VEXVOKOL-219525 format. One record per residue: z negated, y negated, x negated of N, C-alpha, C in turn; residue number from 1; residue in one letter. Coordinates in steps of 0.02 Angstrom, whole numbers, plus 50000, padded with zeros to 5 digits. Each point is the difference from the previous one (the first is absolute). Layout:
! VEXVOKOL-219525
REC     n_z     n_y     n_x    ca_z    ca_y    ca_x     c_z     c_y     c_x   marvo   lumse
REC       Z       Y       X       Z       Y       X       Z       Y       X     NUM       A
...
***
This chain:
! VEXVOKOL-219525
REC     n_z     n_y     n_x    ca_z    ca_y    ca_x     c_z     c_y     c_x   marvo   lumse
REC   51630   54912   53130   49973   49948   50043   49924   49998   49995       1       M
REC   49971   49942   50001   49928   49993   49997   49969   50032   50062       2       A
REC   49948   50039   49989   49966   50034   50055   49968   49950   50049       3       N
REC   49982   49941   49975   49972   49949   50043   50050   49979   50054       4       L
REC   50064   50009   49986   50052   49981   50047   50034   50059   50033       5       F
REC   49967   50057   49998   50025   50058   50037   49975   49995   50072       6       S
REC   50042   50020   50047   49978   49997   50071   49950   50056   50015       7       P
REC   49962   49991   50053   49955   50051   50023   50000   50000   50076       8       I
REC   50005   50058   50029   50000   50007   50073   49932   50025   50023       9       T
REC   49971   49965   50048   49937   50019   50030   50011   50002   50076      10       I
REC   50000   50060   50027   50017   50010   50071   50069   49968   50014      11       K
REC   50003   49952   50047   50066   49975   50019   50021   49937   49965      12       D
REC   49965   49981   49946   50020   49940   49963   50016   50019   49928      13       I
REC   50043   49961   49969   50015   50008   49929   49990   49933   49966      14       T
REC   49955   49999   49952   49988   49940   49960   50052   49999   49944      15       L
REC   50031   49943   49989   50054   49995   49951   49973   50002   49928      16       K
REC   49936   49984   49992   49967   50006   49935   49926   50013   50012      17       N
REC   49960   50001   49947   49930   50019   50007   49953   49940   49999      18       R
REC   50026   49940   50010   49960   49939   49997   49979   49978   50070      19       I
REC   49935   49997   50011   49972   49982   50065   49959   49935   49993      20       V
REC   50009   49955   50047   49959   49940   50002   49934   50018   50034      21       V
REC   49947   49997   49961   49934   50018   50025   49975   49948   50049      22       S
REC   49960   50019   50049   49972   49951   50047   49961   49946   49964      23       P
REC   50015   49937   50017   49965   49944   49969   49983   49949   50053      24       M
REC   49936   49990   50013   49978   49953   50052   50023   49930   49983      25       C
REC   50025   49965   50051   50024   49931   49992   49954   49949   50034      26       Q
REC   49957   50022   50044   49951   49956   50033   50034   49939   50031      27       Y
REC   50059   50011   50029   50041   49944   50024   50020   50006   50073      28       S
REC   49964   50041   50038   50014   50008   50071   49951   49959   50042      29       S
REC   50022   49983   50060   49957   49972   50051   49998   50050   50058      30       I
REC   49941   50023   50017   49991   50049   50054   50042   50063   49988      31       D
REC   50008   50018   49937   50035   50062   49983   50076   49996   49998      32       G
REC   50028   49943   50018   50073   49995   50004   50033   49992   49932      33       F
REC   50054   50038   49989   50043   49989   49943   50037   49934   50011      34       A
REC   50023   49970   49945   50037   49937   50005   50052   49997   49944      35       N
REC   50029   49942   49989   50054   49995   49951   49977   50013   49929      36       N
REC   49936   49989   49985   49975   50018   49934   50009   50075   49989      37       W
REC   49981   50040   50049   50006   50073   49993   50074   50021   49996      38       H
REC   50043   49966   50037   50071   50015   49997   50027   49987   49930      39       L
REC   49983   49942   49971   50024   49984   49933   49968   50045   49947      40       A
REC   49935   50012   50006   49963   50040   49952   50025   50072   49999      41       H
REC   50003   50032   50057   50021   50070   50003   50075   50007   49993      42       L
REC   50037   49955   50031   50073   50004   49995   50026   49990   49930      43       G
REC   49965   49959   49960   50021   49988   49932   49999   50062   49957      44       G
REC   49953   50044   50013   49997   50063   49962   50061   50043   50015      45       F
REC   50023   49998   50063   50059   50039   50018   50062   49975   49963      46       A
REC   50007   49935   49993   50059   49972   49967   49998   50008   49925      47       T
REC   49942   50021   49973   49993   50008   49927   49992   50072   49978      48       H
REC   50016   50048   50045   50009   50068   49977   49945   50050   50011      49       G
REC   49942   49981   50028   49949   50050   50015   50023   50046   50055      50       S
REC   49982   50064   49995   50024   50050   50049   49962   49999   50065      51       A
REC   49934   49993   49995   49956   50002   50059   49949   49943   49994      52       L
REC   49994   49963   50053   49954   49943   50003   49948   50016   50052      53       I
REC   49936   49995   49983   49946   50014   50048   49962   49935   50013      54       I
REC   49993   49984   50064   49964   49939   50018   49929   50001   49975      55       T
REC   49971   49941   49998   49929   49995   49986   49959   50040   50050      56       E
REC   49937   50011   49985   49955   50033   50048   50006   49965   50068      57       A
REC   50023   50039   50049   50017   49972   50065   49948   50026   50051      58       T
REC   49961   49954   50025   49941   50019   50039   50018   50031   50067      59       A
REC   49966   50054   50017   50011   50034   50064   49958   49970   50056      60       V
REC   49955   49954   49982   49959   49964   50050   49978   49935   49968      61       S
REC   49982   49950   50040   49977   49936   49972   49940   50009   49954      62       P
REC   49954   50043   50020   49939   50010   49959   50015   50042   49938      63       E
REC   50060   50027   49995   50019   50040   49942   50030   49959   49944      64       G
REC   50007   49935   50010   50029   49957   49948   49951   49988   49943      65       R
REC   50026   49995   49939   49959   49981   49943   49981   49926   50008      66       I
REC   50048   49960   50018   49989   49928   50012   50035   49980   50064      67       S
REC   49985   49939   50022   50032   49976   50061   50074   49983   49987      68       Y
REC   50023   50004   49937   50070   49988   49984   50041   50063   49992      69       G
REC   49972   50057   50017   50036   50063   49989   50055   50012   50051      70       D
REC   50050   50038   49979   50053   50023   50044   49971   50051   50049      71       L
REC   50028   50003   50061   49975   50046   50050   50056   50034   50038      72       G
REC   49983   50055   50033   50046   50035   50043   49961   50030   50059      73       I
REC   49952   49960   50024   49956   50025   50053   50023   49980   50071      74       W
REC   50054   49962   50004   50026   49982   50066   50076   49997   49997      75       K
REC   50031   50009   50058   50073   50005   50003   50034   49936   49976      76       D
REC   49967   49944   50009   50031   49936   49980   50012   49996   49924      77       E
REC   49964   50041   49962   50011   50000   49927   50067   50030   49980      78       H
REC   50031   50038   50045   50058   50040   49981   50063   49958   49985      79       K
REC   50009   49944   50034   50063   49963   49995   50015   49978   49928      80       E
REC   49953   49967   49968   50013   49976   49932   50002   50058   49951      81       K
REC   49958   50051   50011   50003   50058   49956   50068   50033   50003      82       L
REC   50030   50003   50059   50066   50030   50006   50052   49959   49963      83       K
REC   49994   49935   50002   50046   49957   49962   49996   50016   49925      84       E
REC   49940   50010   49975   49990   50017   49930   50030   50068   49984      85       I
REC   49985   50049   50043   50026   50068   49990   50076   49999   49999      86       V
REC   50030   49965   50047   50073   49997   50004   50030   49968   49937      87       D
REC   49968   49947   49975   50025   49967   49940   49998   50047   49940      88       F
REC   49944   50035   49992   49993   50048   49944   50054   50054   50005      89       V
REC   50011   50026   50059   50051   50052   50009   50070   49974   49985      90       H
REC   50013   49937   50016   50065   49970   49986   50015   49997   49925      91       E
REC   49947   50003   49960   50008   49992   49928   49984   50063   49961      92       H
REC   50017   50058   50031   50000   50064   49966   49931   50021   49974      93       D
REC   49949   49985   50039   49932   50022   49983   49966   50027   50062      94       A
REC   49944   50034   49989   49959   50027   50053   49934   49963   50002      95       L
REC   49966   50006   50058   49938   49962   50007   49949   50041   50039      96       I
REC   49938   49996   49977   49944   50033   50033   49946   49950   50016      97       G
REC   49952   50023   50040   49942   49958   50015   49937   50038   49983      98       T
REC   49951   49965   49972   49936   50030   49984   49951   49982   50056      99       Q
REC   49981   50050   50040   49954   49989   50055   49929   50004   49974     100       L
REC   49959   49950   50019   49935   49993   49967   49946   49975   50047     101       A
REC   49939   50017   49981   49939   49973   50032   49950   49989   49944     102       H
REC   49976   49939   49993   49958   49983   49943   49927   50022   50008     103       A
REC   49978   50017   50060   49931   50021   50009   49950   49948   49977     104       G
REC   49952   50020   49959   49947   49954   49979   50025   49946   49952     105       R
REC   50061   50008   49973   50028   49950   49955   50046   49950   50036     106       K
REC   49991   49996   50065   50038   49952   50041   49965   49932   50002     107       A
REC   50032   49954   50037   49971   49934   50014   49985   49960   49937     108       S
REC   50052   49989   49960   49993   49961   49937   50044   49938   50001     109       H
REC   49979   49952   49959   50044   49943   49986   50060   50024   49959     110       H
REC   50052   49960   50000   50058   50014   49958   49979   49993   49926     111       K
REC   50034   50036   49955   49980   49998   49929   49998   49929   49972     112       P
REC   50049   49959   50018   50001   49932   49972   49948   49954   50032     113       W
REC   49965   50026   50050   49944   49963   50030   49932   50032   49982     114       D
REC   50001   50043   49949   49937   50027   49975   49988   50074   50015     115       G
REC   50035   50028   50049   49997   50072   50014   49932   50023   50026     116       N
REC   49956   49955   50016   49933   50018   50023   50002   50027   50071     117       K
REC   49956   50047   50016   49997   50026   50068   49978   49945   50048     118       Q
REC   50032   50000   50059   49983   49952   50053   49955   50036   50050     119       I
REC   49944   49970   50016   49953   50031   50046   50026   49997   50072     120       L
REC   49976   50046   50043   50027   50003   50068   49994   49935   50039     121       P
REC   49948   49960   49987   49990   49938   50037   50034   49940   49969     122       N
REC   50039   50011   49946   50034   49946   49966   50074   49998   50021     123       E
REC   50031   49943   49990   50070   49992   50018   50043   50052   49963     124       T
REC   50045   50032   50037   50045   50051   49974   49965   50064   49978     125       N
REC   49938   50010   50023   49964   50061   49983   49991   50046   50060     126       G
REC   49982   50062   49987   49988   50048   50054   49954   50055   49975     127       W
REC   49975   50040   50046   49956   50056   49983   50040   50056   49968     128       Q
REC   49980   50021   49941   50034   50055   49967   49970   50067   50022     129       T
REC   50039   50053   49990   49978   50067   50018   50011   50047   49941     130       V
REC   49966   50056   50001   50002   50047   49944   49973   50067   50024     131       A
REC   50007   50052   49959   49969   50064   50020   49924   49996   50004     132       P
REC   49971   49958   49956   49927   49993   49997   49982   49927   49991     133       S
REC   49940   49982   50020   49977   49931   49995   49979   49984   49928     134       A
REC   50048   50001   49955   49989   49987   49929   50047   49945   49978     135       L
REC   49973   49945   49975   50042   49945   49976   50035   50020   49936     136       A
REC   50060   49972   49988   50037   50016   49940   49967   49971   49938     137       F
REC   49976   49939   50004   49971   49967   49942   49937   49962   50021     138       A
REC   49957   49989   49953   49939   49963   50013   50016   49931   50027     139       E
REC   49966   49982   50054   50011   49934   50030   50052   49999   50054     140       G
REC   50037   50055   50008   50050   50002   50053   49968   50025   50065     141       E
REC   50034   49984   50055   49975   50019   50066   50001   50076   50007     142       D
REC   49949   50027   50035   49998   50071   50012   50048   50018   50057     143       T
REC   50045   50048   49988   50047   50018   50053   49966   50039   50055     144       P
REC   50033   50003   50056   49977   50040   50056   50026   50070   49993     145       Q
REC   49956   50050   50001   50021   50070   49995   50039   50019   50063     146       A
REC   50058   50029   49990   50041   50021   50057   49970   50059   50037     147       L
REC   49997   49995   50066   49982   50059   50040   50065   50038   50016     148       D
REC   49994   50054   50038   50059   50041   50013   50053   49961   50038     149       K
REC   49980   49958   50046   50048   49959   50036   50037   49953   49953     150       A
REC   49963   49973   49951   50031   49956   49951   50049   50036   49956     151       G
REC   49983   50062   49980   50045   50041   49960   50063   50016   50040     152       I
REC   49991   50018   50063   50057   50015   50042   50046   49939   50006     153       D
REC   49971   49941   50003   50041   49939   50004   50040   49990   49936     154       K
REC   49969   50012   49943   50035   49994   49936   50061   50047   49999     155       V
REC   49990   50062   50020   50055   50048   50001   50055   49977   50048     156       V
REC   49980   49976   50058   50049   49976   50049   50037   49939   49974     157       A
REC   49966   49957   49963   50033   49941   49972   50052   50019   49948     158       D
REC   49985   50050   49957   50050   50023   49952   50060   50030   50036     159       F
REC   49987   50038   50053   50054   50031   50037   50045   49946   50031     160       K
REC   49970   49950   50032   50040   49947   50032   50040   49961   49948     161       A
REC   49969   49989   49942   50035   49964   49946   50059   50041   49974     162       A
REC   49991   50065   49993   50054   50043   49977   50058   50001   50050     163       A
REC   49985   49998   50064   50052   49997   50051   50040   49936   49994     164       K
REC   49966   49945   49989   50035   49936   49991   50042   50002   49936     165       R
REC   49973   50030   49947   50037   50005   49937   50066   50038   50011     166       A
REC   49997   50052   50039   50061   50038   50016   50049   49957   50040     167       Y
REC   49975   49964   50049   50042   49958   50042   50033   49944   49960     168       E
REC   49964   49975   49950   50027   49947   49957   50056   50026   49955     169       V
REC   49994   50064   49980   50052   50029   49958   49979   50013   49928     170       G
REC   49936   49999   49987   49976   50015   49932   50021   50071   49981     171       F
REC   50014   50010   49936   50022   50065   49975   49942   50045   49979     172       D
REC   49944   49969   49982   49942   50036   49974   49936   49969   50028     173       V
REC   49951   50040   50013   49932   49976   50012   49957   50023   49942     174       I
REC   49960   49954   49974   49948   50019   49952   49932   49983   50032     175       E
REC   49956   50049   50003   49932   49989   50025   49956   49979   49942     176       L
REC   49964   49946   50009   49958   49973   49946   49932   50035   50000     177       H
REC   49993   50048   49955   49937   50035   49993   49967   49986   49933     178       G
REC   50012   49941   49973   49976   49983   49932   49961   49935   50000     179       A
REC   49978   49981   49940   49973   49934   49984   49937   49981   50039     180       H
REC   49965   50050   50025   49937   49986   50034   50008   49975   50071     181       G
REC   50060   50007   50029   50009   49981   50069   49980   50058   50046     182       Y
REC   50009   49992   50065   49964   50042   50048   50010   50075   49989     183       L
REC   50062   50023   49993   50010   50072   49991   49967   50023   49936     184       I
REC   50006   49960   49947   49967   50015   49936   49924   50000   50008     185       N
REC   49975   49956   50043   49928   49998   50012   49974   50065   50030     186       Q
REC   50040   50031   50042   49981   50065   50027   50005   50054   49947     187       F
REC   50050   49996   49956   50009   50051   49949   49945   50000   49948     188       L
REC   49978   49941   49979   49954   49995   49944   49927   50008   50020     189       S
REC   49964   50042   49964   49928   50006   50013   49961   49937   49983     190       P
REC   50031   49954   49964   49966   49937   49984   49993   49956   50061     191       L
REC   50044   50007   50049   50000   49957   50059   49989   50038   50065     192       S
REC   50001   50066   49996   49992   50041   50060   49935   50039   49996     193       N
REC   49951   49977   50039   49935   50033   50003   49988   50032   50068     194       A
REC   50053   50014   50036   49994   50028   50067   49974   50072   49997     195       R
REC   49970   50020   50055   49974   50068   50006   50033   50039   50057     196       T
REC   50053   49969   50029   50035   50034   50054   50062   50035   49972     197       D
REC   50049   50014   50043   50060   50037   49978   50047   49959   49956     198       E
REC   49984   49936   49989   50040   49957   49957   49966   49985   49933     199       Y
REC   49946   50033   49986   49964   49987   49938   49971   50062   49969     200       G
REC   49978   49992   49937   49969   50056   49966   50049   50039   49957     201       G
REC   50027   50054   50026   50044   50043   49962   50069   49968   49989     202       S
REC   50036   50026   49951   50068   49978   49988   50042   50007   50063     203       F
REC   49995   50057   50034   50039   50012   50061   49984   49948   50053     204       E
REC   49938   49980   50006   49982   49949   50050   50024   49930   49980     205       N
REC   49996   49984   49936   50018   49933   49977   50076   49987   50004     206       R
REC   50040   50054   49998   50073   49990   50006   50023   50004   50073     207       I
REC   49954   50011   50046   50018   50011   50069   50036   49940   50031     208       R
REC   49975   49940   49988   50033   49941   50030   50072   49995   49977     209       L
REC   50013   50008   49936   50068   49996   49975   50044   50053   50033     210       L
REC   49975   50061   50008   50040   50052   50032   50014   49984   50073     211       L
REC   49952   49970   50034   50010   49981   50070   50052   49944   50005     212       E
REC   49998   49953   49953   50049   49947   49999   50070   50029   49988     213       V
REC   50006   50045   49952   50065   50031   49986   50027   50037   50061     214       I
REC   49957   50038   50032   50021   50037   50060   50024   49953   50055     215       E
REC   49964   49945   50009   50019   49951   50051   50065   49965   49983     216       A
REC   50009   49982   49936   50061   49967   49978   50060   50046   50011     217       V
REC   49992   50063   49985   50056   50047   50008   50020   50010   50073     218       H
REC   49958   49980   50046   50019   50004   50071   50053   49948   50018     219       E
REC   50006   49947   49960   50047   49946   50016   50048   49985   49943     220       V
REC   49987   50027   49941   50042   49990   49941   50038   50065   49988     221       W
REC   50067   49999   50004   50038   50063   49995   49985   50039   49936     222       P
REC   50000   50065   50007   49985   50043   49942   50056   49997   49948     223       C
REC   50057   49971   50017   50055   49992   49953   49992   49938   49957     224       T
REC   49954   49957   50018   49989   49939   49960   49940   50009   49954     225       K
REC   50005   49974   49938   49946   50011   49951   49934   49966   50019     226       P
REC   49946   50034   49982   49932   49974   50007   49966   50004   49933     227       L
REC   49980   49943   49973   49964   49996   49937   49927   49985   50015     228       F
REC   49956   50017   49953   49930   49980   50003   49980   49972   49932     229       V
REC   49973   49940   50001   49972   49971   49938   49927   50018   49996     230       R
REC   49979   50026   49942   49930   50018   49990   49973   49966   49937     231       I
REC   49936   49993   49997   49966   49985   49938   49980   50066   49969     232       S
REC   50035   50019   49946   49991   50066   49971   49931   50011   49972     233       A
REC   49966   49946   49982   49930   50003   49979   49966   49935   50017     234       T
REC   49935   50004   50012   49960   49939   50012   49979   49967   49935     235       D
REC   50011   50035   49944   49975   49976   49934   49924   49994   49999     236       W
REC   49966   50038   50042   49927   49998   50003   49975   50072   50004     237       V
REC   49951   50017   49958   49970   50067   50003   49969   50012   50068     238       E
REC   50014   50058   50029   49975   50016   50066   50046   49977   50056     239       G
REC   50055   49967   49982   50047   49977   50051   50058   50049   50008     240       G
REC   50053   49975   50029   50062   50039   50009   50032   50010   49931     241       W
REC   50022   50061   49985   50026   50016   49933   50071   50027   50006     242       M
REC   50034   50005   49943   50069   50025   49999   50005   50070   50030     243       I
REC   49948   50041   49990   50000   50067   50029   50002   49997   50076     244       E
REC   49966   49950   50029   50002   49990   50072   50070   49980   50022     245       D
REC   50032   49959   49960   50067   49976   50017   50050   50058   50000     246       S
REC   49995   50044   49952   50044   50058   49998   49989   50044   50061     247       I
REC   49936   50011   50016   49984   50041   50059   50026   49967   50064     248       A
REC   49992   49934   50005   50025   49965   50058   50076   50005   50005     249       L
REC   50034   49990   49943   50073   50003   50000   50026   50068   50023     250       A
REC   49965   50054   49982   50020   50066   50022   49996   50005   50077     251       K
REC   49948   49971   50028   49993   50000   50073   50055   49957   50032     252       V
REC   50011   49940   49972   50048   49954   50029   50071   50028   49999     253       L
REC   50015   50038   49949   50067   50031   49997   50011   50046   50060     254       K
REC   49948   50035   50022   50007   50044   50058   50004   49961   50065     255       T
REC   49983   49936   49998   50000   49958   50060   50062   49956   50005     256       K
REC   50050   50014   49958   50062   49963   50004   50003   49936   49961     257       G
REC   49953   49989   49954   50003   49942   49956   50048   50016   49943     258       V
REC   50043   49952   49983   50053   50013   49952   49985   49977   49929     259       D
REC   49959   49948   49993   49987   49972   49934   49931   49969   49999     260       L
REC   49965   50008   49943   49935   49969   49988   50010   49943   49951     261       I
REC   49984   49940   50021   50004   49940   49959   49932   49992   49966     262       D
REC   49997   50012   49934   49937   50009   49965   49975   49937   49966     263       C
REC   49955   49965   50034   49965   49943   49971   49929   50022   49984     264       S
REC   49953   49953   49992   49931   50019   49986   49953   49942   50014     265       S
REC   49936   50016   50006   49948   49949   50006   49997   49966   50068     266       G
REC   49954   49953   50005   49992   49959   50059   49941   50017   50044     267       G
REC   49966   50056   49986   49944   50020   50043   49934   49971   49977     268       S
REC   49997   49978   49938   49938   49974   49972   50011   49934   49965     269       S
REC   49958   49952   50016   50005   49934   49968   49978   50001   49927     270       A
REC   49967   50054   49979   49975   50003   49931   50039   50049   49957     271       T
REC   50055   50028   50026   50040   50048   49962   50030   49967   49939     272       A
REC   50009   50038   49947   50031   49976   49938   50063   50041   49987     273       R
REC   50054   49965   49986   50066   50032   49993   50021   50002   49927     274       Y
REC   50036   50053   49983   50030   50005   49933   50071   49972   50004     275       A
REC   50006   49934   50001   50064   49968   50011   50045   50006   49939     276       L
REC   50066   50003   50013   50049   50002   49947   50067   50018   50030     277       G
REC   50055   49993   49962   50066   50016   50027   50003   50071   50027     278       P
REC   50022   50005   50063   50007   50066   50032   49935   50037   50009     279       G
REC   49944   49964   50006   49934   50033   49999   49989   50047   50059     280       Y
REC   50039   49992   50054   49991   50045   50058   50052   50055   50004     281       Q
REC   50048   49999   49954   50053   50051   50001   49972   50071   49995     282       V
REC   49949   50013   49958   49974   50068   49997   49976   50027   50067     283       P
REC   49977   49956   50045   49979   50023   50066   50060   50027   50039     284       F
REC   50055   49963   49997   50061   50023   50035   50023   50067   49972     285       A
REC   49995   50008   49934   50021   50062   49968   49955   50058   50022     286       E
REC   49934   49989   50001   49955   50054   50018   50007   50020   50073     287       Q
REC   50009   49952   50044   50009   50015   50071   50067   50035   50011     288       V
REC   50052   49976   49968   50067   50029   50007   50000   50074   49982     289       K
REC   49972   50017   49943   50002   50069   49976   49943   50042   50029     290       H
REC   49944   49967   50017   49945   50038   50028   50010   50019   50072     291       G
REC   50039   49959   50037   50011   50014   50071   50072   50016   50017     292       A
REC   50044   49997   49950   50071   50013   50009   50028   49955   50055     293       D
REC   49992   49934   49991   50022   49951   50048   50030   49941   49963     294       I
REC   50045   49964   50032   50028   49940   49970   49946   49947   49992     295       L
REC   50004   49962   49945   49952   49947   49989   50035   49936   49977     296       T
REC   49965   49944   50011   50021   49936   49974   49948   49975   49950     297       G
REC   50024   49973   49944   49956   49974   49948   49997   49924   50005     298       A
REC   49940   49973   49992   49990   49927   50004   49956   49977   49942     299       V
REC   49998   49935   49990   49951   49972   49954   50025   49981   49931     300       G
REC   50015   49936   49991   50020   49972   49935   50060   50036   49971     301       M
REC   50049   50011   50043   50066   50025   49978   50045   49939   49996     302       I
REC   50018   49981   49939   50031   49935   49990   50066   50002   49962     303       T
REC   50018   50056   49970   50060   50003   49959   50047   50057   50023     304       E
REC   50065   49990   49996   50047   50052   50020   49990   50067   49965     305       P
REC   49989   49998   49934   49991   50063   49963   49937   50036   50022     306       T
REC   49949   49962   50018   49938   50030   50025   50012   50034   50067     307       Q
REC   50034   49966   50045   50016   50030   50066   50044   50061   49993     308       A
REC   50050   49995   49955   50046   50056   49989   49962   50061   49974     309       E
REC   49953   49990   49955   49962   50055   49971   49957   50035   50053     310       K
REC   49972   49962   50047   49960   50029   50053   50041   50049   50041     311       I
REC   50061   49980   50018   50044   50043   50040   50026   50058   49959     312       I
REC   50024   49986   49940   50031   50052   49958   49950   50054   49981     313       T
REC   49938   49981   49988   49949   50049   49979   49970   50037   50059     314       S
REC   50020   49983   50061   49975   50035   50059   49929   49982   50019     315       G
REC   49976   49941   49978   49932   49981   50018   49995   49974   50072     316       K
REC   50055   49975   50026   50003   49977   50069   50072   50000   50022     317       A
REC   50011   49992   50065   50068   50000   50027   50026   49931   50014     318       D
REC   49955   49953   50011   50018   49930   50012   49953   49956   49960     319       L
REC   50024   49941   49981   49956   49950   49970   49993   49942   50049     320       V
REC   49938   49981   50014   49984   49945   50045   49981   49940   49958     321       F
REC   50040   49946   50005   49988   49940   49961   49975   49944   50045     322       L
REC   49953   49961   49975   49972   49945   50039   50007   49934   49961     323       A
REC   49950   49983   49960   50000   49935   49967   50063   49989   49957     324       R
REC   50024   50054   49969   50060   49992   49959   50059   49975   50041     325       Q
REC   50004   50022   50063   50054   49977   50043   49989   49929   50025     326       L
REC   49938   49978   50004   49987   49930   50015   50024   49956   49943     327       L
REC   49986   50023   49939   50022   49962   49941   50075   50004   49991     328       R
REC   50029   50058   50019   50070   50014   49984   50031   50042   50056     329       E
REC   50020   49968   50055   50030   50037   50055   50062   50040   49979     330       P
REC   50034   49977   49948   50061   50035   49978   49986   50054   49949     331       S
REC   49937   50022   49995   49982   50054   49954   50047   50061   50006     332       F
REC   50018   50023   50061   50045   50058   50003   50067   49988   49967     333       P
REC   50026   49939   50005   50064   49984   49970   49994   49998   49923     334       L
REC   49946   49972   49976   49989   50000   49927   49989   50071   49975     335       R
REC   49962   50039   50038   49988   50069   49979   50065   50039   49996     336       A
REC   50043   49991   50048   50065   50035   49999   50040   49980   49939     337       A
REC   49999   49936   49983   50036   49976   49941   49972   50031   49937     338       H
REC   49934   49999   49992   49969   50024   49939   50006   50076   49993     339       E
REC   50001   50036   50057   50002   50073   49999   50072   50027   50004     340       L
REC   50048   49954   50007   50070   50022   50001   50021   50031   50065     341       G
REC   49969   49980   50055   50018   50028   50066   50047   49953   50036     342       A
REC   50045   50028   50038   50046   49961   50041   49968   49989   50068     343       E
REC   49992   49937   50020   49971   49985   50065   50045   49949   50036     344       V
REC   49993   49999   50065   50037   49953   50041   49961   49935   50008     345       K
REC   50029   49946   49976   49969   49934   50009   50022   49971   50067     346       W
REC   49958   49957   50027   50022   49959   50057   50060   49959   49977     347       A
REC   50052   49998   50041   50061   49966   49979   49988   49927   49980     348       V
REC   49950   49970   50032   49985   49930   49985   49973   49991   49930     349       Q
REC   49973   50056   49970   49969   49995   49934   50042   50032   49945     350       Y
REC   50058   50028   50017   50039   50038   49951   50017   49959   49938     351       E
REC   50013   49936   50007   50019   49958   49944   49943   49993   49948     352       R
REC   49939   50017   50022   49942   49992   49956   49982   50063   49962     353       A
REC   50041   50053   50006   49984   50063   49967   49995   49992   49925     354       Q
REC   49954   50038   49970   49994   50001   49928   50062   50033   49970     355       W
REC   50022   49975   49944   50057   50029   49966   49977   50056   49954     356       K
REC   50037   50056   50001   49982   50057   49958   50029   49991   49931     357       K
***
């Protein structure tokens, strides 16, 4: 049997295969509410064979949104439609997680198809952004407000409240978004964190916010349910966060009840240069996995079944997280099973369309 289609158990859940739908922002919410677009978008992956589907970055507060169109879970009213989506995914033999997020200084933007430019606080659909330090992400962008201790405490409380709602909705997994230059990543990276208090300076201080968030989440999220953390394994900038920092962080997170590190990269610097190519981030997952002895997920330009199979078979990662490829081809898991010779269960409505061997 293809290793890509071998099950894996993480705490109290078992994934039927190693294919995960990576969080992908849809910019299609009003006031944070999920709607029928999200039901069709996320539900479709369940009917096409993915084992675990993770929602787009789901804001823990209004000011934590990347754009005014982001999904949210900062109020109880958000739960009803999210539960409908969760129930649908479960009905179709798949699991579902939510990625809890706060964009920090990279918040308050137009939707990508409207130019993606930052919206100033005094403009329509804009608001004041916050960050560990009063440092703008890119030249010409608004300077964020540096969080004081009360502001940091609110961020932690917002993650905790969001995690409680995620449990009440019935999500199987929580992933904390600590990557791509968003708020948690901003605290981790020396490129964006110039603080001189207990949240800045040393490695131990810069990881403090993430550890406080994890501790707070565990107060409301059962220890039997998986907790993932997405990180940017490197800033791709000299003097920034490096793979060695990621390995050190993963070792700490393992002791705090984190089950898997989702290894992405970049996002902390507008001038960073990436070595793009097929599977270009897979080595980060491999180094973190073996360096910290923890489960990892590989992401980034994974587009072919044989490529995904090799990642799992060679032990470079435990899960493969697919994004754009699944937008192009939601039935990728079914094609992969056919090409790799694995037996999978099709939705009965689609059985007539199976490829012939």
